[in-house]
C-alpha positions as CSV (number, residue, x, y, z in Angstrom):
1,M,50.9,67.7,29.3
2,S,53.8,66.9,31.8
3,T,57.0,65.6,30.4
4,L,56.4,62.2,32.2
5,A,52.9,62.0,30.5
6,K,54.5,62.9,27.1
7,I,57.2,60.1,27.5
8,A,54.5,57.6,28.3
9,M,52.3,58.7,25.3
10,S,55.4,58.2,23.1
11,I,55.9,54.7,24.5
12,I,52.3,53.9,23.9
13,V,52.3,55.2,20.3
14,T,55.6,53.4,19.6
15,A,54.3,50.1,20.9
16,A,51.0,50.6,19.0
17,T,52.9,51.2,15.8
18,A,55.0,48.2,16.3
19,C,52.2,46.0,16.9
20,C,50.4,47.3,13.8
21,A,53.5,46.5,11.8
22,M,53.8,43.0,13.2
23,A,50.0,42.4,12.5
24,Q,50.6,43.6,8.9
25,D,53.6,41.4,8.4
26,Q,51.6,38.4,9.7
27,G,48.8,39.3,7.2
28,V,51.0,39.5,4.4
29,E,52.7,36.2,5.0
30,Q,49.2,34.6,5.6
31,F,47.9,35.9,2.4
32,V,50.9,35.1,0.2
33,N,51.1,31.5,1.7
34,R,47.3,31.1,1.0
35,L,47.6,32.4,-2.6
36,L,50.5,30.2,-3.4
37,E,48.9,27.1,-1.9
38,Q,45.8,27.7,-4.1
39,Y,47.8,28.9,-7.2
40,P,51.2,27.3,-7.0
41,Q,52.0,28.6,-10.6
42,A,51.7,32.2,-9.4
43,R,54.5,34.7,-9.7
44,L,55.1,38.0,-7.9
45,L,53.0,39.7,-10.5
46,D,50.0,37.7,-9.5
47,I,50.6,38.5,-5.8
48,Y,50.9,42.1,-6.8
49,K,47.8,42.0,-8.9
50,S,45.8,40.8,-6.1
51,C,47.2,43.2,-3.6
52,F,46.4,46.2,-5.8
53,Q,43.0,45.1,-6.5
54,D,42.4,45.0,-2.7
55,Y,43.8,48.6,-2.3
56,M,42.7,50.3,-5.6
57,G,39.6,48.2,-6.7
58,A,38.7,47.9,-10.3
59,E,41.3,49.2,-12.7
60,H,39.2,51.5,-14.8
61,L,36.1,53.7,-14.4
62,V,33.1,52.4,-16.6
63,S,31.6,55.1,-18.8
64,D,30.4,52.8,-21.6
65,T,28.1,50.2,-19.9
66,A,26.8,48.7,-23.3
67,T,30.3,47.9,-24.2
68,V,31.2,46.4,-20.7
69,S,28.0,44.3,-20.9
70,A,28.7,42.9,-24.4
71,Y,32.3,42.0,-23.4
72,L,30.9,40.1,-20.5
73,D,28.4,38.4,-22.7
74,R,31.2,37.3,-24.9
75,E,33.4,36.1,-22.2
76,L,30.5,34.1,-20.8
77,A,29.7,32.6,-24.2
78,E,33.5,31.6,-24.7
79,V,34.4,30.2,-21.2
80,T,33.4,26.7,-20.1
81,L,32.9,25.5,-16.6
82,D,36.0,23.2,-17.1
83,D,37.9,26.5,-17.6
84,L,36.9,28.0,-14.3
85,Q,38.3,27.5,-10.9
86,P,35.8,25.7,-8.6
87,S,35.3,28.6,-6.1
88,Y,32.6,31.2,-6.8
89,Y,34.6,34.1,-5.4
90,E,37.8,35.0,-3.3
91,P,38.8,38.0,-1.4
92,C,41.5,40.3,-3.0
93,G,44.8,40.8,-1.2
94,I,45.3,41.0,2.5
95,E,42.2,42.7,3.8
96,G,39.7,41.7,1.2
97,H,38.1,45.2,0.6
98,Y,37.3,44.0,-2.8
99,V,36.2,40.4,-3.9
100,R,36.9,38.5,-7.3
101,V,33.6,37.1,-8.5
102,S,34.2,34.1,-10.8
103,L,32.0,34.1,-13.8
104,R,31.4,30.4,-12.6
105,A,28.6,31.9,-10.3
106,V,26.8,33.2,-13.5
107,K,27.4,30.2,-15.6
108,E,25.8,28.0,-12.9
109,G,23.0,30.3,-12.4
110,I,23.9,31.3,-8.7
111,I,23.6,34.9,-9.6
112,S,22.4,36.8,-12.8
113,K,24.7,38.3,-15.2
114,E,22.9,41.6,-14.5
115,S,23.6,41.5,-10.8
116,L,27.2,40.8,-11.4
117,L,27.5,43.6,-14.0
118,D,25.5,46.1,-11.7
119,A,28.0,45.4,-8.9
120,F,31.1,45.5,-11.0
121,I,30.1,48.9,-12.5
122,G,29.0,50.2,-9.1
123,S,32.5,49.2,-7.7
124,A,34.4,50.6,-10.7
125,N,32.7,53.9,-10.6
126,D,32.8,54.5,-6.9
127,K,34.8,57.8,-6.9
128,N,34.9,57.9,-3.0
129,N,37.1,54.9,-2.9
130,R,39.5,55.8,-5.8
131,R,42.9,56.0,-4.1
132,D,46.2,57.8,-5.1
133,V,48.8,55.8,-6.9
134,E,51.5,57.3,-4.8
135,C,49.9,56.0,-1.7
136,W,49.5,52.8,-3.2
137,A,53.2,52.6,-4.1
138,T,54.0,53.2,-0.5
139,Q,51.8,50.5,0.7
140,W,53.2,48.1,-1.9
141,H,56.9,48.7,-1.0
142,Q,55.9,47.8,2.7
143,I,54.2,44.6,1.4
144,L,57.1,43.8,-0.7
145,A,59.7,44.1,2.2
146,R,57.8,41.5,3.9
147,I,57.6,39.3,1.0
148,D,61.3,39.6,0.3
149,S,62.0,38.4,3.9
150,M,60.0,35.2,3.2
151,S,62.6,34.0,0.6
152,L,60.2,32.7,-1.9
153,D,61.4,30.7,-4.7
154,L,59.3,32.4,-7.4
155,P,60.2,32.2,-11.1
156,R,61.2,35.6,-12.6
157,Y,61.2,37.2,-9.1
158,E,63.7,40.0,-9.6
159,Q,62.3,40.7,-13.1
160,D,58.9,41.1,-11.8
161,K,60.0,43.3,-9.0
162,E,61.7,45.6,-11.7
163,Y,58.7,45.6,-14.0
164,I,56.3,46.5,-11.1
165,E,58.6,49.3,-10.1
166,Q,58.8,50.6,-13.6
167,V,54.9,50.7,-13.9
168,L,54.7,52.6,-10.6
169,S,57.4,55.0,-11.5
170,Q,55.3,56.0,-14.6
171,G,52.4,56.8,-12.3
172,N,50.3,53.6,-13.2
173,Y,49.6,50.6,-11.1
174,A,47.7,48.0,-13.2
175,V,49.4,44.9,-14.4
176,S,48.1,41.8,-16.0
177,H,48.3,38.2,-14.7
178,S,51.6,36.4,-15.6
179,A,51.3,34.1,-18.5
180,A,52.0,31.2,-16.3
181,Y,49.0,32.1,-14.2
182,R,46.7,32.6,-17.1
183,A,47.7,29.2,-18.7
184,A,47.2,27.2,-15.5
185,Y,44.0,28.8,-14.0
186,T,42.3,30.7,-16.9
187,P,41.2,33.6,-14.6
188,H,37.6,34.9,-15.6
189,Y,36.2,37.2,-12.8
190,R,34.9,40.6,-12.0
191,I,36.2,42.8,-9.0
192,V,33.5,43.8,-6.7
193,R,33.6,46.0,-3.6
194,R,33.1,44.1,-0.6
195,D,29.7,45.6,0.6
196,L,28.3,45.2,-3.1
197,F,29.6,41.7,-3.0
198,E,27.6,40.9,0.1
199,R,24.5,42.0,-1.4
200,L,24.9,39.3,-4.2
201,G,24.1,36.6,-1.6
202,L,26.9,34.3,-2.6
């Protein structure tokens, strides 16, 4: 390859990288604004949780299906429709590789408990999509840089940032919803991989 061709290729690669970064920044901003519009009580912890669910999927492999099924039964028995958000599902994070499927869909008979359970277990046990925590940490830091630039007035923002960093530094990634989010929105859902979600017919 000639020197001129190498220079041209370098310019093309640089421009493409800049365009991808700009598109990602816009995606982050759109996602965060959408989440905060729907859940105004959300904190950075809740933004982070949706992002890692999008990237990492379900938090644990499922080895004991009977226990997981019994837990879902108890949750369905305890929760009422008044407790649940009106939507049946919502995509996780920026790209929506995974979807939060609300228990409302089961409570209202839109899908069966067995269908949701199968989709959840299939998603959780998909070894091909298990990603490295270090890769996720790198991705999160890029997302966080964009969130920082948005100058959001979120409660306990710096404390949440520090807590997330502590979790990541220990080789973990999962966090719970903030207490404020749980109190305001009583989240009850299961994480399902996008292709398995589409088979549910919601």
